[in-house]
N, C-alpha and C positions, 0 to 999 in steps of 0.2 A: 696531283692525283686527288681524286675525290676521297672524302672521309669515309672510312669503313666502319660500319656498325656491327658489333659482335654481341651475342647474347650469352650470358653465363650459362654453363652447363651444356652448351652445344658447340660443335666445331664449325667454323666458318672458313670457307676458302675463297680466294680471289686471285685471278690470273693477272700478273704484272706483265704488261705488254711493252716490248722494246724492239728496235730494229737496228740493223747496222748497214750503212751504205755500201760497205765492201763485201757484204754477205758473210762476214766472219761469224763463227758460232759464238753465242753469248752465254756467259755463266752468271748466275744470280747468287747473291749472299746478303746477309743482314748485319747491321751494326747498331749497338745500343738497344736491342730488342728485349722485351720481357721473356722470361723462360718459356711461356706458353705460346710464343710465336716462332714459326720456322718457315723456311722457304726451300723449295726444291731447286735443283740446278737449272731447271728449265723455267723457273719463275712462278710456280704455284705457291702462293702464300697461304699458310694455314694458321688459324688462331683458335685456341681452346681455353678460354678464360673460365675461372671458377668464381664463386660468390665473393671471395675476398678481393677479386681483381677489378671490381666496379670502378669506373673512372675513365679519364682521357689519357691517351698515351701517344708519343711520337718517337719514331726511330727511323733509321735510314735503310733504304734498299740500294745495294751497290751492283751495278751491271758492268761486266768487263768482257772485251773481245780478245783478251790475252795481251793486249798492248796498252789500251787506254781504258780507264774506268770512269763511270759517271755515277753520281749519287742523286737520289730523290728521297724526299721526306714522306713517310707514311703516317697518317693520323688515324687512330682507331679509338672509337668510343665503346666502352664495355658497359652494357646496360642490362637491366632486369628483363626477363621475358615479358612480353605484353600479355595481359590477362583479358580474356573475353569479357566484354562489358557485363557487369552484374550489379545487383543491389548492394553488395558488400563494399563497405568503405574501408580505406586503409587506416591503420592505427594513427592516432594523433600523438605526436611526440613534442614535448616542450623543447625550446632551444636550449642548447647546452652551454654552460659558462666556459670562458677561457680560463684555465687554471694555471697558477704559478706553484710549482712543486719544488721541494728541497730534497737534495740527494740523501738517500738512506733513511727517508721518512715515508712511512706508508700512509697513503691517503685513499679515500673512497668517495664516490659521488653516486647518488641515486638517479637513474634515468626515469623521468616522470613521463609516463605514457598511459593511454587508455584507449579502449576500442568501443565504438558506439554499439556494436553488436554483441559486446561482452565476450568476444572470442578470446581464447587463451593466447597470450602473447609469448613470442620467443625472441630472445635478445642475442645479438652476435656483433662482432667487430670486423672491420675490413681495413687493411693497410696499416695496422697498428704494430708497434714494437712488441717484443715478447714479454716485456715487463708490465704490460697493460693487459688486464683480463676482465671479463664480465661474466656474472653468473646469471641463472635463469630467472632471478628476481629483478634483474636490471641494475645491479650494483656493480659499478666499474671500480676496480682496484688498481692502484698505481704503486709500483715498487721500484722507483728509479735509483740507479747506482751512479757512482761518480762519472763513469764514462758515458752516461746518458744525458749530460748537460747539453742544453740547446732547445730548439723548438721542434715540436712533433705535431703532425696533423693526420687524422684518420677518420673513418666513418663508423657511426653507430647505426646498426640495422635492427629494426623492430618489425616482426612479421606476425600476422594473425593466421597464417597457414594459407592465405590466398594472396594478400597484398603485402608489400614490404615498404616501410617508410625509412628513409635514411637521413641522418643528421650529422653534419661535420662537427668535429671537436678538436680544439687545439690546446696543447699544454706546453708550458715553458718550464724547463728544469734548470735550477740554479744550484750552485754549490752551497752547502750549509756552512755556517760559521763555526769554527772550533773555539769553544770558550777557553780563553787564556787567563783573563783577569776579570773579576766581576764588573770592574769599571768599563771593560771593553765589550761587554755583552749588551747588545741592544735587544730588548724584548719586543716582539711584535705586539701591536695592539690586540686587545681581546674584545670580541663583539658578542653581546648577549644574543641568544637565539631569538629569531623573529618568527612568530607564528604566521600561519597563512592568513592573509589580509583579505577580508570580504569587502567588496565595493559595489556600488550601484551606479549605473550610467547616469550622467547628468548631475552627480553630486560629488563635491570635492571631498577628499579624504586626507587624513594626516596620520603619520605614525612616527614616534620618536625612537630613532635607533640609539641604543645605549652601548657605549664603548668606553674602555679604559685602557690606560697604558702604564705598565709597571714602572717605567722609568720617568713617568710624569711628563712625557713629551707632549707638545701641542699636536692635536690630531686634526687631520683634514679628511673630509668625506667626499666621495665621488661614486659614480655609478658605472656599470658596464652592462651592455646588452639590454638596457631598459627601453620600454616604449617611449614615444615622444611625449606622452602625457604624464610621465613620471619625472620628478626632479627631487633634488636633495639640497637642503640649506647647509651653510657652513657649520651649523651646530648639530647636524645629523637628523633634521626633521624631514621625513619623506612627505612629499606633496603629490597627491593624485588628482587628476582631472579627467576621468574617463568619460567618453561619449558613447553613443549607441553602437557605433561600429567597433568598439573595443570589447564587446561582450566576449567572454571566454576566460581561459586560464592563461596566465602570463608568468614568466620567470625571468629574473635578472639578478645581478650581483651588486651588493653594496661593498665598496672598498674603503677601508679606513687606514690611513697612512700616518706614521709618525715622522715622515720625512725621509725614512730609510727603508723600513719594512712596512709591508702592507698586509692587512688581514682582510679576508673575504667572507661574506655571508650571503648565501643564496636566499632570495626573497621570492615567495610565491604569492600571487594575487589571483583572486577569483572575481571576475566582474560579471554582474548579473544585470539584465535589463531592469529599468526602473519599475516596470510593472511586474517583474518576476520577484516573488518573495525571496529574501536572502536571510540567513541566520542573523540574530537569534529569532526575530519575529518575522523575518522575511522569507524564510524557507518553509514551504508547505510540507507538513508531515502527514503521513497517512493516518487515518483513524486507528485508535487502539481499541481492540474488541476482546473482551474476556472469553476464555475458553467456555464452551457450552457443554455441560454434562449430558449423558444419555437421558432422554426424557421418556418416562414410562406413562402410557395412556391405557385407558379402558374403552372399548367400543361403546358407543352410545352416550359417552360422557365427555363434554367439552373440557379442554385443558388449556393452560396458558404458561408462558415462560417469558420473562423479561430479558432481552439481550442487553448486556452492559457494554456500552461503548463511550468513548470520549475522544476529543480531538485537541491536540496540543496547541493548535492555532485558534481554538474557539470557533471553528467553522461550523455552520449548520450541517447536520448529518441527514442522509436519506437511507432508508432501509429497503432492500428488495430481496426476493428469494430466487433461487435457481435450482431446477430439478426437483421441486417440491411436489408432493401429492396435492390433489385439488382441494383436499380438506385442511390444508395448512396455509395460513395467511400471516401477514405481518403488517403492523400499523407503522405510521411515520414516527412514532415514538419508540419503535423497536420492540413492541409487544407481540410475541408469537401467539397465535390462536389455533387450536386444533379441534376438529369435529369429526372424529373417525366413526365409521359405521361398522356393522358386523362383518361386512365384506372386506374391511381394511385390515384385518388381523395380520400381524407380521412385523418385520423390521424395515425401516425406511432410512435412507440417507440422502440429504440434500444440503445446499449451501445457503448461508446468510451472507449478503453482500452489504457492507456499510461504506458509503461514499461521502466525501466532503465536497463533491462537485468536480474534483480533479483526480484524487487518488482514492483507491478502493481497497478495503481489507475484507478477506473472505474467511468465514468460519464454517466448519462442517458440523451439521446437526444430525444426530442419530436418534430416532424415535422407535420405541417398542410398543406395539399395540396388542393388548390381550383381550380375549372375548370376555364379555361381562359375566356370562354364566360360569366361566371357569373360576374355580376357587383360586384366588390370587393371593400372593404373598403381599405383606404390607407395602413392599417397595413398588408394587404396581398401582397402588392407589395413594401415591405419595402426596402429602399436603405441604405446601410451602411453609417455612417458619413464620410465626407471627411475632412481630417486633413492635413494641410500644413506641409511639411518636416521641422523639427527643425534643425537649424545649430548647429555646435559644440560650446559649451558655454565656455568662459574663465572666471574663477572666481579667487578671491584672498582671502586667509584665513583672518578671522576676519571682512570681509565686506559682508553684506547681499546684495542679488541681486534678480531680478525677471525676468521672461520671460513669455510672453503670448502665450499659445497654441491656434492657430487659427484654428477653426473647424466650420463646418456648416452641416446641414442635409437637403437633398432635400425634405424630407417629412414634414419638420418643426417640427420633434420630439424634445422633450427636451433632451439635452445631459448631460451625467454624465461623470466626469473626475476622473480617478483613476491612481495610479502608481503601478508598479510591479518591484521588485528587486532594489529598491532605498535605499540609505542610510537614516538614521533617521533625518538627517539635511536638507532633501529635502521634500517639501510638495506641494500639489496642492489644490486650493480652488474650489468651485463649478462652478466658471466662467472659469476655466482652467488656472488660473494664477499660474505659478510655482514660489515657493519661495526657496531661497538657503541661508543657514547660515553656511558656512564652517568654521571650526576651524583649528588650526595649524596641528592637527593630521590627518586631512583629505586631506593633500597634495597628489596630484596624479591624475590619470585619472579614472573616474567612468562612468559606463554605466548602464542605466536602461530603462524601457519602460513606455510610456504614453498610456493609454487605454481610448478611447473615445467611449461611448456606447449610442445608442438611446433606450435602454431597450430591444432590440432584437439582433441587430447586433453590432459588436465591431470592431473598427479600431485601429491598433497599430502603434505607431511610436517609434523608438529607439532614445534615447537621450544620448549624450556624453558630459560630463563636465570635464574640465581640471582645477584643482585647484593648484594655485601656492602660495608659501609662501609670506606673506606680506613683509618680510624683503628682499626678493630677488628682485634685480632691474628688473623690468618687462617692457615690451614694452606696449604701450597704449592698445593693444588688450587684455591684461590681466587685465586691470582695466577699462573695458568698462562699462559705466553707462547707464541704461535704460532711454529713453526719458521721460520727465515730461510734462504732459498735464494739462493746467490750467482748473479749474472746469468749466463745461458747465451748465448754468442754464436751467430751463425748457423753451423751445422755444414756443411762442404763435404765431399761424398762422391763417389766414382767408382763407377759400376756395375761389378759383378764383384769389387769389393774390399771387404773387411770393414773396419770402423772401430769405435773406442771413444771414449767421453767420460765422465769422472767428474763426476757431479753433486755439488757441494759444498753441504752444508747444516749448520746449527748450531741448537742449542736452548738458550736462556738458562737453562732449568731443569735442563739436563743429562739430559732424558728420552731414552730410547731411541727412535730414529727408524726408521720403515718407509717404503719407497719403492715407488711404483707409477706406471704410465703410464695415460693417458687419450687415446683417439682416435688411437693410434699405428698406423703401417702394420704389417703382419704380420711384416716382416723387421727390426723393432726390438724389442729386449728389454732388460730391466733386472734386475740381481741385487739381493740384499739389502743390498749396500753402496752402492747408488746408481750402479753402473757400467752405462752404457748401451752396448749392442753393436749394430752395424748390418751387414746383409748384403744390400745392394741388388743387383738384377739389371738387365739391360739394359732390360727393360720398365718399370723403376721410375724412369726418368729423369723429372726434374721437381722441383717444390718441394712441401714437406710441412710441416704445422703440427700439433703435438699438445701435450699438457700432461704435466709431471712433477708428481706429488703426493707431498708429504712430510708424514707425520703423526707426532705424539708420543703417539698413542693417544686424544687428546681433541680437539686442534685440528689442522687440516690446512692446509698452505700449498700454493699452486699457482704454477707458473712455466711460461711458454710456451716451446716449443722450435721453432726453424725449421731445416729441412734443405734443402739443395740437392744433388740427385744429377745428376752430369754423365756422359755416355757415355764409356766408356774409350777409344774410338778418337778422341775429340776431341783434337787436338794442344793441349797445354796449355803455355802460355808463362807463366813467373812474372809477366811484366808484364801478362798478360791476366787473372790471377786477383786479384781484390781481396778482402782480408780485412777483416772488420768490426773496429772497435776492441774492445779487451778491457778491461773495468773492473778496476781494483784494488778491493779490498774497501772498500765505502763504508759508513761508520757515522757518521752525523751527531752531533756533540756536542749536549747539551741547551742550548736557548736559554732565557734568563732575561729576563722582561719588563723593559724599561727599559735593558738592556745592549746594547752593540754586538755584532754577531755576525760572525765571520770564520771561514771554513773552505774549504779547497780540495779539490775532488773531482778524481780523476785517472783517466785511461784511457791505454792504450798502443795503438799501431797497428803491426802486423807489417810493413806495407808502407812505414812511415815517412811516411804521409800526414798532412797537417795535420788536427787534430781540432777540431771545433766543438762546444761544450757548450750545452745548453739545459735548461730545467726546466719541468715542467707542474704545475698545481694548487698553485702556490706562493702563500703569503700576500702581501698587497700590499707589506709592508715588505721583502721579500726580493728581491734581484736577483742575477744571475750574469753573470760576465764570460765571453763566449762563447769567448774565445781561451785564457784561463788556467784556467777552472773555479773561480775564486774566488767564493764565495757571501758576500754582505755585506748588512748592513742593521741598523737600529735596531729591536729586537724590541718588538712591541706585543702586546696581549691577543688580537688577532685569531686567533692560532694556538695559544692556550692549550690544553693537552692534547696529544694526538698527532694529527699530520696526515700522511697518506701522500702523498709526492711521487714524481714520476717524472722521473728525470734521463736525458738522452740524450747519447751521444757519437757524432758522425757524422764520417765521412771524405769526405763529399760524394757517397758512393755507397752505403755501407752504414751502418747505425746500430745501436748497442747500447743497449738500454734497461735501466734498473735502478730497481726500486721501493725507496724508502728511507722511513724514518719520522723526521719531525722532532718531537721532544718539546719542549714549551715549559712552563716553570714560572714562577709568580709570583716577584717579587723579595722575598726575606726581609729585612725591615727589622729590625735588631737594635741595641739600645742597652744598654750596660753602665753602670749608674748606681752608682757607689761613690765613697767619699771626699768626699761632699757630703751636706747635710742637706735640700736642696730642689732638685728637678729636674723638668723637663717633657719628656715624650716626645710628639712630634707625628707624625701620619701621615694620609694621605688614606684615607678609607673610604667605601664605598657602603653605606648602612644600610637595612635593611628597615624597614617601618612595623610597629609592634607590633600584635598582634591586639587586638580590642576585645570586651569583654563588656558588653552593654547591660542596663540595668535601669530599671524604672519604680517611682516612689514611689507606693504605694497609699494609705498613711496614715502619720501621724506622731503620736508621743506625746511631750510634754515630760517631761524628766527633772529630778530635783532638781539644782540647781547644785552642782557638787562643791567640796569644800574645796581640792583640789589636782588638777592635771592635767599631762599632757605632750601635745605636739602630735601624737604618734603614737597617742593614745588613741582610735583608731577600730577597731572590731572588727565582724566578721560573725558572725552566729549563725543556725543552722538550728533552728527550733523549731516543733513541731507541723505539719510539712509546708510551712513557709514560711521564706524568708530574711529576716533583719532586719539593718539596719546601725545600730550604736550609736555615736553621735557624742558623746564626752565632752569635746570641745574647744570653745573659744569661736568657732571658725571654721566657716562653712558648708562643706559637702562636696558636690562634684558630680563629681569626677574623681580617681581613685586608681590607683596601680600595685599590681597584685595577683598572687598565685599561686593555683593551684588544682590539685586532684588530676589527674594525667595531663598537665599542661601542661609542654611542653618548656622554655619560657622564660616570663618575666614577661609580663603582659598589661595593657592599659589598661581600667579599669572606668569607664564613663560612665553617669550617671543623667539622666533626662529633666528633673529639677529638683533644686535643691540640698536637702540634708538640713540643717535648721537646727541651730545650736549647742545642745548639751545636750539632744539628743532621740534618740528611737528610731524608726526608719522601717521599715515593712513594705514589702518589695520584691517585684516580679515580674521574673524574669530572662528574657531572650529564650531562653537555653539552660537549660531547667529541669532538665537532667541533671547540672549542675555540682555537685561536692562539694569539700569542703576549701578553701573560698574564704577567703583571708587577705590583709590589707593589708600591703604591703611598703613601708616608708618609705625613700625614697632622698634626701629633703631633711633631712639629719641635723644641720645647723648650727643652734645655739641651740634645740635640742629639750630645753630644761631642764625641771626639775620645778618648776612654779609653785605656790606655796602662798599662797592668798589668804584662807583661814580661812572660818569660817561668819559669818552675820550677827552683828555684835558687840553686846554690851550697851552702852547709852549711858554716856558718861563723866559721873559725878555730881559729882566734885570739880573745880570750875572753876579751882582754884589750882594744879593739878598738870599736868605733861605727861601726855599720854594718847596711846598708839598703839593703833589698832584695825584689824581687818580691814576692807576696803572693804565698805560697805553694799551689799546687793543692790539692783539697779536702776541708775540712771545712773552712780553712783560705781563700782560693780563693772564696768560696761560700759567705763568709761574705762581701767581697769587692763587689762581683757581686750583692748581695742583697741590699747593700747600694746604688749602682748606679741605680738599678732597681726601688727602692722606690723613689729616687730623681727624676728620669725621670718621674715617674708616677705623682708625686705631682706637678712638674713644669708645666705640661700640663692640670692641673685641674683649672676650673673657681674659685673654692673656695680658692685655694692657691694664685691666683692673688689678689682676694679680701682681703685675710688675710694680704698679703704683704702691700697693699696700706692702709689698716686700721691701721696696726702696725706703719708705718712711719708717718701717719697723726697724731697719738697720741704721738709718741715717738721721733719725728725728733729732737727736741731741746736737747734730751739726747745724741745724737751722733753728734760729731763735723763735720764730713764729710757731713752729711745730712743738718745740720744747715748752714754750710758755703756755700754749693752748692746752697741751696734754696735762701739764701740772695743774692748771686752773680748772680743768674739766675731766678729772680722772674717770668718771663714769658716764661722760657725755658721748656724743657721736664721735667716733675715732677721727683723728685729724686727717688721715689719708682718705677716709670715706667722705668726710665733710668737704674737703677741698676738691676731690674728684667730682662730687655732685655740683659744687659751685662752678668749676671750670667747664663742666659739660652741660650746664643748665640750658634747656632749649629757649630760644627767643632772644638771647643776649644780642644786643645791637653792637656790631663790630664794624668799624670803618677802617679800611686798609688803604694806605697811601704809599707813594714812592717819593723819597726825599731827593731833591735835585739841587744843583748849584753848590751852595755852601752847606756842609754837613756838620751838625752839632754832635753827632755820635753815629755809630754804624746802624743804630736803630733807636727809635724812641716811641714811647706810648704812654697812655694814661687812661684810667677807667675805674669803674666801681664794680664790686662784686654783686652778684645777684643776692637776693634775700631769700634764704631757704625757708623762712617762716611765712613767706607770702608768695605763692607760686607765680602770681602775675606781675612780679617786679624782677624781671630777669637781668637788670643791669645793662650798662652800655660802656663803650670806650672806643679808643682809636689806637692804631699802631702803624708805624712806618719803618722803612728799611732803606738803606742807601740804594740809589739807582744802579750803581755798579754791581752790587751784590746780586741783583736780579739776573744779570747776564742774559740779555735778550737773545743772544745767539745760541743759547743752550736749551735743548728741548727735553730735558730729563730731570728726574729727581736728583738734587744735589744736597749734601749735608749742610753746606754753608747757609744758603738762603733759607732752607727749611728750619734749621736750628735757630737762626736769628728771628725769623718770623714767629716761631713757637714761643721763644723767649719774650718777644714784645707783645704777642697776643695774651700771654698770661699776665703781663702788666696791665693790658687793657681790661682784664677781668678783676683787677684790684689786687693782684699778688705782687709782693715786693721781692727784693733779692734775698730776703731772709725766709722766704716761704718754702724753698726747695723746688718750686715749679719753674722759676726762670733760670737760675743756675742749679745744676744738679740733675734733676729729672730730664731736662731738655738735652743735656749732654749724653745721657744714657740712650735716649731715643735716637739721637743722631748716630752714635757709634755702634750701638748693640741691637736695639730693638727693631727699627724699621728695616735695616739691611737683612734681617733674618726672616722677613715675612714673605720673601719670594715674589715681590711685585715686579711687574714689567716697568722699569724705572722711566721708560719713555712714554708711559701712558698713565693718565689719572685712573685710579681704581673705579670699577663699575659699581653702580648702585644696585644692591641685591637685598633679598629679604633676610630677616633674622632666621635663625635655625628653628626657633619655636614660634608657631603661630598661636598666639594667646588672645582670645577675646573674652569678654565678660558680660554678665547680665546682673542687674540689681534685682534680687528676688525677695527682698524684705528690707526692713529698716536697718540700714547699715550693713546688710548682708549681700556680698558679691560672690557670684559663682564664676570661677575661671574655667574655661574649657581650653585644653591644650591639644595641639596637633604638631607633628613633626614635618619639617620641610622635606626630609628624605626618609626613606624606609629604614626603620630601626628594628633589627631582628632581636636585639637583646633588650632586657629590662633597663630603663633609664633611671639613673639615680638623680632625680630632679631636685634642684635647689631653688628656693624662693627666698630672696633676701629683702627684708623690710628695713627701711631707714627713714628717720625723720629728725627734725631739729627739736622736737618735743618728745616726751616719753610716749612710747607706743602702748596701745591697749587693744590688742588684736587677738582673736582666737582663730586658729587655722585648723581645718578638718579635712581629712582625706580617707575615703573608704578604700583600703588597700586590697583591691580585687583586680585580677587581670582584666584589662579592657576598660577599667574605670579611669577616665582621663579628665576628671573634674576635681577642682579644689574649692572648698567653701571658705571664704574669708569674712569673719564677722568683726566689724569695727564696733567696739563697745563704746559708743558715743561718737559724735562727729569729730574728726580730727581737726584741731585748730591750726595745725601746720601741715603742709603737704607730706604724704607718705609715698616714698619712692619704692617701687617693687621691681626687682630684676630677676629674670628667670633664665636658667640654663641647665645643662646636664654635662656629664663627663665627656661627651663627644662634641659639644657645641663650640663653634668658632665665634659666634656672635651672641651678644646679650639681647634679650627682649626686655625693654624698659617701659613700665607703666607708672602713672602717678595718680594718686587719689587724694581729693580734698573735699571741702564742703560742696563745691560745685558738682562733683561727681555723685556724692552721696545724698545731697539735699538740693536737687536742681530747682530753679525758680518756676513759679507758675507764670505763664505767658498769655497776654491778652493783646490782640490787635484791635485798636479802637481809633477809628477815623484817621488812619494814616500814621498812627504812632504805635510803636510796639512797647508795651509796658511789661516789666519783669518784676514780679512780686517775690522778693527774696525770703528764704526761710530764716527764722531767727538763728538757726544753727550756722548761718553764713557769717555772723558778726562776732568779732572778737569781743570778749566781755569788756575790754578797756578801750574799744575803738572810740576815738573822738570824732568831731564833725568832719575834719579833713579826711580821716581814714574812711568814713562812710562815703564821702564824695568820691574818693579814689576807688572804693569798692564798685561803685556804679561805672566809673570810667573804664574799669578793667573788664566789664561784661561785653565789650565790643565797641566798634567805631560809632561815633555820634551818640554815645550813651551818657546821660547825666543823671544826677540825683533829682528825683521828682520834687516839684514844688507843690504848694497847697492845691493849685488847680489840677495838677496831675493826680493827686490823691482823690480829689473830687470826681475826676473823670472816671477813674476805676470804680469808685463807690457807686456812681450813678449807673454805670454799665452793669455791674453785678446786681444792683438793686432792681433795675428795670427788667432784667432777665431772670429774676428770682434765683440768683446763684451765689448770694452772700454766704450760704452755708458751706460752699466748697473750700473756703479759706480755713485752713487748720489753725490760724492764729488770728483771733478776732480783734485783738488790740491794734491791728494795723489801722483800721478805719472806724471812726466814731462820727456820729452826726447828731447835733443838738438843735439845728434849725435848717430850713431848706437850702440856704445858700452859704452856710458857715460850716467849714470842715476844720477840724483840728485833730492832732494826734497827741493826746495827753498834754495839751497846752504847748506843744513843741512845734516851733516854726523853723523853716529852713532858709532863712535869709542869709545872703552871702556874708553879711557882717557878723553873723553869729557863729560861723564855722572857724572857730579858733580853739586851740588846745586848752586854754584856760577857762573858756566860757562854760562848758558843761561836758559831762561824760554821758554817752548814750546809755550805758548800763545803769548809771545813777538815775537817769530820767525815767527809763522804761522798765527796768528790771528784766526779768526773763521774757517779758512780752515785747521786747524791742523788735522792730521790723523796718524794712526799707522798701520803697518802690522806686525803680529806675525807669527812665523814659529814653527810648531810642528813636531817633527821628530819621526820616528818609528811607524807610524800609517799605 
């Protein structure tokens, strides 16, 4: 049978034809039919479907002659009615996700739909269970019960009244788990909300999905319903590669699973064509046009009005008129011009259209034209306000400032002041006083507009402000202060009598001041010194208010003057005249956050009246005693910076007001650390989160396993237009702290997947413009030089001891895993705490600890000293496997680093029985790890009496490492420290540390800075305890003769950030490249007072490869170079080089022959005194 098409809302009939060879009468019936289908006994099939029945159906028609029955299948397609072709387009509906629901849990989903004609949309469902509903906003609600478990499919219908769009939707309902025991409850992952993602065709995009799991389960990421150009990495990074054909809106689902439960998050993307602007700078915004007030005109007199418009995208604007009278025109700058004639009297309405070339904004203009001969009210001959030109303003970050806008109106209209295009730290009050509160991030030049309106006409002035950083040495113009005017009391005058009042004003910068009046009566004048003179007459009786303006040539202060003029014939009795209180000079002292604040303001009253004090605009921490004027409170950061207050003194009849500025500074925390070897500075800090550079691993190439490595052997390389990461360490890499060209501070580098050990990965960066990318290692403890050798030859003589480098494969993996675990724990806060707790309890058990502590009761603590020795970077450690005949389960030998000289990290070797390695085992095991740690500590010079070989190694094996939660089958990954700390040398011995957090920290961090050295410290540490201040100043009071170790962490840190400072940091050498040789002129601060000749030679050797102590010819080469280029003056230490003949150079009669470099021959200090100095020569650079 042919397929029958049925239309919803109409009945369709179809005759079923059948015949019988015997001529028997046939009877028709149906089987499996929907309720809206029926058939008559003679075969007339009728279907009457409704809107909910859209879809395809099949059922059976049965024909019987009373003896035999035959069946035939009927196919029916229920469709929407066809609509005559029109311009109306059907609604656009985003694809709906497949949902997984839990019984007895209510869920909802928003249907995303829009209509190009902006028709009102109606939402409905078809074929849905009764526990699913949809409202008229398109929100689908699900309320599944236990008996609804299973899969359900239905249709979502969206109609604009003409066309209907339908989308299928499927839901799976599963039984919820009944919590029995907390250990049995698995919590589903939680996914943070993902905002709508804006993309541009032809440009790759990235977004990191953030998810967590309450049970700590490993999470896997996948997608459902995504376009082909969207993918997700194993770490949750979404990757987008939209092309031109993908323009439009898209929706898909991110699924995050813990292996049992899956969380879903709908992601919406909006793809625009590359040439189509998209937010924030790519979306075109319509111009913004200020409302235009009614414009009053007089016939025969031209008029003007400026249309105020701006464009968020900075597009050029064009102005046109629509429906205007012929005598109204507009220029391309938006200036309306009017030339009404006598015949044009009346009221007119037309439109101003402002376009950016794409979008247009319209404003209605109403004009009222009056006849010139008609006596008109002032409002009909309105004049625009007059506003003085504002100078360019110089501001400094962190300091509030003010500027008075000087304006007046010929008609005496009240003026309103507004701003346009201004930053949020600039405001204006109703009197026209501009206030500025720039912060550090506002450095630079800013331009905005001041608008002064009389309610009808508006005058505009452009304002430019130049904001300089507070720490930048600035000229006085950049720290100009506005003049201060002493409070002016109410002035009492008598008609017919002259009077005077001296305005008192000061300027912090000592600038010359000029005085002016604004809005004063004609009988009030002021001279150049600020002396006001008054000559009121009888007709001037009453009260007057005007302003005094005081300017320093750049900034202008304003103060209000109130006058009372009484008639001369009025009998005046002293008891009848009340005088307002008079303020004494009020200058509030600076408030410091965290300190108590106490200050008394004072006023006097000529009449002896009791004075009541009050204060306006005060921070919440400040209160005032109304009777005594005492201001008190515990200062908080609420008032940080400058806050203008208004204090009032009242005698219950008259009041005197005084504007004062309260300045609040953060509390400077300062600690002087001296006379000790180990100290910790603690301070609360609010840390910003470090910026992130994202990268994708495109491909990886395995490298040859190196003979030796250090854990900072990770480098970036830019080759043939692509970035590469070279990982020469045994640890996988996914997260690093980095620097790059133009970066103000360190950043976090995150990859979508780990770069495997000993491999080179090709990268794609989200910011393809980056240059100079470098790894900055902040986890410096135990960053030794591990020497494991190449694949060894087999030992052929079975009767002899045999030491060999670990074989590549599982044996080498065991050694690498041991080193990786040890590097990991040495940089953990918990390991440092474990070490110090162990030796505090067990010191008397180990003779080295006990003996050192008794001999050095005030020295560097034993636990701290040995931790720094064991973790000293650069220690040369050779690891071997012992084969054939074994002298012990492990053996080692080595020397400790020298904490008094950073560039002597020590060296040693360690070995372990071959059987202990267990080449068939691929996981962390206590036996080889414990033995290797034991022998490695021997290789660092520690004996059995140290507590590091026996004792601490046992605790690590049994207690510490097993509690860290490592995947024992994997070497730990190389990650960044929790605190990204970089530093700048900003003065002699002065270092400024800048701190950022790897993760977002919502709470205040209790930061700890621990300084340690083998000689007594002499350091001053300062921190301005203000929210958002993330810098610490460290002043070394003299160049440290031994390295100073600094470790940084807070209460939430897993890892320590470790920095070290010595003479090379604080007194770097001068460098000259002369004819293929690099010369380093060392500072006198580099040299130990008692350094002998060998010590000096070693000092040069430690400056780098191929670097030696300079001989006379080298000193001569540097001298000749500086002399020829007139640069001798740049050497701060003149005694380095002297010259008494053209070819003879000597340094205080001191020569550097090899035979003279002995301990007994001379002392550098004895020869040269404080003027000692050394030149090193580096060849082959």
